[in-house]
C-alpha positions in Angstrom: 0.0 0.0 0.0 2.8 2.4 1.0 4.8 1.7 -2.1 1.8 2.1 -4.4 0.8 5.4 -2.7 4.3 6.8 -3.2 4.7 5.4 -6.7 6.7 7.6 -9.0 4.0 7.1 -11.6 1.6 9.1 -9.5 4.0 11.9 -8.6 2.6 14.3 -11.1 -0.9 13.5 -10.2 -0.1 14.5 -6.6 1.7 17.6 -7.9 -1.4 18.8 -9.6 -3.6 18.1 -6.6 -1.2 20.0 -4.3 -1.1 22.9 -6.7 -4.9 23.1 -6.8 -5.1 22.9 -3.0 -2.7 25.8 -3.0 -5.1 27.9 -5.0 -7.8 27.4 -2.4 -5.3 28.2 0.4 -4.5 31.4 -1.5 -8.1 32.5 -1.1 -7.8 32.0 2.7 -4.4 33.9 2.7 -6.2 36.9 1.1 -8.5 37.1 4.1 -5.5 36.9 6.5 -3.7 39.7 4.5 -6.6 42.1 4.8 -8.1 41.2 8.2 -5.1 40.6 10.4 -3.8 44.2 10.2 -7.3 45.4 11.0 -7.6 43.2 14.1 -10.5 41.3 12.7 -11.4 37.6 12.8 -10.1 35.6 9.9 -13.0 33.1 10.3 -16.2 35.2 10.8 -18.0 36.6 9.0 -17.8 34.9 5.6 -16.6 36.5 2.4 -18.6 39.5 1.2 -18.3 42.6 -1.0 -17.0 45.5 1.0 -18.9 47.9 -1.3 -22.4 46.6 -1.2 -22.1 44.1 1.7 -23.5 41.1 -0.2 -22.1 37.8 0.9 -20.0 36.0 -1.8 -21.6 32.8 -2.9 -19.6 29.6 -3.2 -19.9 29.6 -7.0 -18.4 33.1 -7.1 -15.6 32.1 -4.7 -13.8 29.4 -6.8 -10.1 30.4 -6.9 -8.9 32.0 -10.1 -11.9 30.8 -12.1 -14.5 33.0 -10.4 -12.3 36.1 -10.8 -11.9 35.4 -14.6 -15.5 34.6 -15.1 -16.7 37.8 -13.3 -14.0 39.8 -15.0 -12.8 41.0 -11.6 -16.1 42.6 -10.6 -18.8 42.0 -8.0 -21.8 40.1 -9.4 -24.2 42.3 -7.6 -23.0 45.9 -7.6 -20.2 45.8 -10.3 -17.5 47.0 -7.9 -14.0 46.1 -9.1 -12.1 43.4 -7.2 -8.5 44.1 -6.5 -6.3 42.1 -8.8 -4.3 41.3 -5.6 -6.8 38.4 -4.9 -6.0 36.7 -8.2 -2.2 37.2 -7.8 -2.2 35.8 -4.3 -4.2 32.7 -5.2 -2.0 32.0 -8.3 1.2 32.6 -6.4 0.2 30.3 -3.5 -0.7 27.5 -5.8 2.5 27.8 -7.7 4.6 27.8 -4.6 2.7 24.8 -3.1 3.5 22.9 -6.3 7.2 24.0 -6.3 7.6 23.0 -2.7 6.1 19.5 -3.3 8.2 19.1 -6.4 11.4 20.0 -4.6 11.0 18.1 -1.3 8.8 15.3 -2.6 7.5 12.7 -0.1 9.2 14.0 3.0 8.2 15.8 6.2 9.9 18.9 4.9 7.1 19.4 2.3 4.2 20.2 4.7 6.6 22.2 7.0 7.9 24.4 4.2 4.4 24.8 2.7 3.4 26.5 6.0 6.6 28.5 5.7 5.7 29.7 2.2 2.2 30.7 3.4 3.7 32.8 6.2 6.0 34.5 3.8 3.1 35.4 1.5 1.1 37.0 4.3 4.2 38.8 5.6 5.0 40.2 2.1 1.6 41.7 1.3 0.9 43.0 4.8 4.3 44.7 4.7 3.5 46.2 1.3 0.1 47.5 2.4 0.8 48.6 5.9 4.6 48.4 6.5 4.0 45.9 9.3 4.7 42.2 9.6 2.2 40.6 12.1 3.6 38.8 15.1 1.3 36.0 14.3 3.5 35.3 11.2 6.9 35.8 12.8 6.6 34.8 16.5 4.1 31.9 16.1 5.8 30.9 12.9 9.1 30.6 14.7 7.5 28.5 17.4 6.0 26.2 14.8 9.4 25.8 13.2 11.0 24.8 16.5 8.3 22.3 17.3 8.5 20.8 13.8 12.3 20.5 14.1 12.0 18.8 17.4 9.2 16.4 16.4 10.0 15.7 12.8 13.6 16.5 12.3 12.7 17.7 8.8 15.9 19.5 7.8 17.4 17.9 4.7 21.2 18.0 4.1 22.3 21.4 3.1 19.9 23.2 5.4 22.0 22.5 8.5 25.2 24.1 9.5 26.8 20.6 10.0 29.4 20.0 7.4 29.8 23.7 6.7 32.6 25.9 7.8 33.5 26.0 10.7 31.5 22.9 11.7 33.0 20.3 9.5 32.8 17.6 12.2 29.1 17.6 12.4 28.6 19.9 15.4 25.0 21.0 15.9 23.7 18.4 13.5 20.5 18.1 15.6 17.6 19.7 13.8 16.4 21.4 17.0 19.8 22.8 17.7 20.0 24.1 14.1 16.6 25.7 14.5 17.5 27.4 17.7 20.9 28.5 16.5 19.5 29.7 13.2 16.7 31.7 14.9 19.1 33.4 17.3 21.8 34.1 14.7 19.4 35.3 12.1 17.7 37.8 14.4 21.1 39.0 15.8 22.5 39.4 12.3 19.8 41.7 11.0 19.5 43.5 14.3 23.3 44.3 14.3 23.0 45.6 10.7 20.0 47.8 11.7 21.9 49.3 14.7 25.0 50.0 12.5 22.8 51.6 9.9 21.0 53.7 12.5 24.3 55.0 13.8 25.7 55.7 10.3 22.6 57.4 8.9 21.3 58.9 12.2 17.8 57.5 11.6 16.1 54.1 11.9 17.6 51.8 9.2 15.8 48.6 9.9 12.3 47.9 11.3 12.0 45.5 14.2 9.5 43.5 12.2 12.4 42.5 9.9 14.3 41.3 12.9 11.5 39.1 14.0 11.1 37.9 10.4 14.7 36.7 10.5 13.8 34.7 13.6 11.5 32.7 11.4 14.0 32.4 8.6 16.7 31.3 10.9 14.5 28.6 12.5 13.3 27.4 9.1 16.5 27.6 7.0 19.5 27.6 9.4 22.4 30.0 10.0 24.2 29.9 6.7 21.1 30.4 4.6 20.2 33.5 6.6 23.4 35.0 5.2 22.4 34.1 1.7 18.9 35.5 2.2 20.3 38.8 3.5 22.7 39.1 0.6 20.1 38.2 -2.0 17.5 40.5 -0.5 20.0 43.4 -0.5 20.8 42.8 -4.2 17.1 42.5 -5.2 16.3 45.6 -3.2 19.1 47.6 -4.9 17.9 46.6 -8.3 14.2 47.2 -7.7 14.9 50.4 -5.8 17.2 51.8 -8.5 14.6 51.0 -11.2 11.9 52.7 -9.2 14.0 55.8 -8.6 14.7 56.0 -12.4 11.0 55.6 -13.2 10.1 58.3 -10.7 12.7 60.7 -12.1 11.5 60.1 -15.7 7.9 60.7 -14.6 8.8 63.9 -12.8 10.8 65.1 -15.8 7.8 64.4 -18.1 5.4 66.2 -15.7 7.6 69.3 -15.7 7.8 69.3 -19.4 4.0 69.2 -19.7 3.7 72.0 -17.1 1.6 70.1 -14.7 2.1 67.8 -11.8 1.5 64.0 -11.9 -1.7 62.3 -10.9 -2.5 62.8 -7.3 -4.4 59.6 -7.1 -7.6 61.2 -5.7 -9.6 58.7 -7.6 -7.4 55.7 -6.8 -9.8 54.4 -4.3 -12.9 54.6 -6.4 -14.5 51.4 -7.7 -16.7 50.8 -10.8 -19.9 52.4 -9.5 -18.5 55.1 -7.3 -18.2 53.1 -4.1 -15.2 53.7 -1.8 -12.7 50.8 -1.7 -10.9 49.5 1.3 -7.2 50.0 1.0 -6.1 46.7 -0.5 -9.3 45.6 -2.3 -13.0 45.5 -2.2 -14.2 41.9 -2.0 -12.8 39.2 0.2 -12.6 35.7 -1.3 -12.7 32.8 1.1 -15.2 30.0 1.8 -18.4 31.7 3.0 -19.9 30.8 6.3 -23.6 31.1 7.2 -24.4 34.8 7.6 -26.3 36.2 10.6 -29.0 38.4 9.1 -29.8 40.2 12.3 -26.2 41.4 12.7 -25.2 41.6 9.0 -25.2 45.4 8.7 -23.4 45.9 12.0 -20.7 43.4 11.1 -20.3 44.9 7.6 -19.9 48.4 8.9 -17.4 47.2 11.5 -15.2 45.6 8.9 -15.3 48.5 6.5 -14.5 50.9 9.4 -11.6 48.8 10.6 -10.1 48.7 7.1 -10.5 52.4 6.7 -8.9 53.1 10.1 -5.9 50.9 9.4 -5.6 52.4 5.9 -5.6 56.0 7.1 -2.9 55.3 9.7 -0.8 53.5 7.1 -1.1 56.3 4.6 -0.1 58.9 7.2 3.0 56.9 8.1 4.3 55.8 4.7 7.3 57.7 3.4 6.1 57.8 -0.2 4.8 55.6 -3.0 8.2 55.1 -4.5 9.4 53.3 -1.3 9.0 49.5 -0.7 9.6 48.0 2.7 12.5 45.5 3.1 10.2 42.6 4.1 9.1 41.7 0.6 12.7 41.5 -0.6 13.5 39.3 2.3 10.6 37.0 1.5 11.5 36.7 -2.2 15.1 35.9 -1.3 14.0 33.4 1.3 11.9 31.5 -1.3 14.9 31.4 -3.7 17.2 30.1 -0.9 14.5 27.5 0.1 14.8 25.9 -3.3 18.3 26.7 -4.3 20.1 27.1 -0.9 22.0 23.9 -1.1 23.2 24.6 -4.6 24.3 28.1 -3.6 26.1 26.7 -0.6 27.9 24.0 -2.6 28.9 26.4 -5.3 30.4 29.0 -3.0 32.2 26.5 -0.8 33.3 24.5 -3.8 35.1 27.6 -5.2 36.9 28.0 -1.9 
């Protein structure tokens, strides 16, 4: 039974199933991304349009397909859905599939699927609000430590054993690696932040990034934290440079036309004049049974929470041409998750 279940002939069937499951999880992650910063429940109430308050029916809540069928609009009021929903669902499914493809039939697969979900939530909440929820970093780190203790899931190359200066297999224990990685990762990014603050005389690194490296260290180990930081810095430099160049070109064109650029006053308007919440209009996750007697009150509470968080975020943001460091860290962590062993072997092979 076991051999037939893990048959290589069925691998791509399972790969397709895992990917499809990822699309559905992406729908749930959308809810987490929009509700956690607002301090709202991720379970109740069910999905509904933030413009007209109509609950989203199950047939309008099928990942990817419903968005394409409805052309990104609410069936009832025509309000425009944020394309973010489609992107998150697609990204989650792809990363689920890549994780299963890379780690195969091992305990590392479910553990790193959870890791990928945490990184997706961290990325988009940081983009929207410049915060990374503690539920992602702190509880994610605790999950990593428990997984390392119970499952010992770290594959070779994700441990510091066998790498300089631990050639003799010191700290080979998965839990020891998780603890060492969490501590070293947080201290590494914290030290860089302190040095940057002293050099530039202003805050150079948010504490949310420090807690994010707690998670990365516990999941990936000490050496991979160094690779993640290096890659994140390179990616940030490239993207930041491109954004600065685009901004300067836009400002130059605006001056030539004798007018300022778009102020974005209509950026939060939807198809029929309704005000959007900051990151989207309609949530897409499996609907739960609504409570008609409290529906209006719940709807107003959610919209008010989104607007409050959005107003605070806009007041604190340094400008639209800035991107927080968290998304760069998450992208680099995903690259290292799949290619960390190759990167490590290549670098130490040269030495």
